[in-house]
N, C-alpha and C positions, 0 to 999 in steps of 0.2 A: 899081485894078489894070488898068483898061482902058488901051488905047493900044498903040502898036507895040513898045515896049520890053519885053523879057522880064524879069520880076521877078527880083531877085537870088536869092530863095529857090528859084526854079525852076532857075536856073543852077547853084546849089550843091547842091541836093538834088532832082533831077528826079523821082525815084521818089515823093517825098512832095509836093514843090512843085507839080508839074504837076496832080495831082488836086485840090489845094487851089485853084489858080488856075481850073481848070475848074469847080469847085463855086461859086466866087465869081461867075464869069461866068454860070453857070446861074441862080443866085439873082437876079442883076440882070436877066436877059433872058427868063426864062420864069416861069410861074406865073400865078395869078389876079389879083394886085395890079398895078395900072397903074404905069408908070414913075415918075410924079410921086409917088405914095404911097411907093414903094420909096426914092426919093431923099430924101424927107422923113424916113423912118425911118432911113436911113443917115446923114443929116445929124445927127439927134439922137444916134444911137449914137456917131458920131465925136466929138461934143461931150462926151458922158458919159464916153467912154473917153479923152478928151483927146488926140486925134490931129490935129494941125494940118493935116497933108497931106491926110488923109481928109476933114476938115471943109471945106477949100477945094474939093476935088474934088466933094464932094456938094452943097455950096451951089451951085456952078456947074451941076452935074447937075440939081438941083431947078429952077433958073431955066430951063435949057434944056428941061426936061420940062413947063414951063408953070406952075410954082408962082410965086406972087407973093411979093414981099418980105414982105408982111404974113403970108402963110401960113408962110413959113420962120421968121419972127420968133416967131410964135405957137407953132410946134412947139418951138423952142429954149426958150421960156419955160415950156412944159409940162415939158420935160426938167429945167429948173432947179428948178421947184417940186417935182417928184418927187424930185429929188436932195436938196433940202432936207428934204423929208418923211422920206426914208429915214434921214437923220442923226438926226432926232428919234425915230424908231422903233428905231434900232439900239441894242442893249443897254438897252432900256427898263427891264428889271428892275433894272439898276444905278441908272438915273436915279431910278426910283421908290423904291428902297431908301434912297438918300442925299439925295434932294432933295424928298421929300414928307413 
C-alpha cells in the first residue's frame, strides 16, 4: 500500500479506507520489530493468503530491508510446511474416524 497513489478503497470509502491505510502504514513503520522482520512476515502472509501483488511488494521490501535471498526462501518454506501441517490437522477427527 506504500507509494504515491491513493488506494482505490480510500478513494471509494474514505471514512473506512483512510483509517485502514493509516493502520497499515503504522504497522509497517512503527513498533518494536525491525523493518526486515516485518517484511519477512508480510512476505510469508502474502504467500499464505495468495496475493501475488503483495508477495512481489514484500519480497522487494525484504530485499531492500537487508534480507538475503536465503532468508526469504527459508521464511517461505516455513510458511509452506506450516500450511501443509494445518491440512493434516484440519478435521483430524474425520481422518481418524475413517482412516485409522
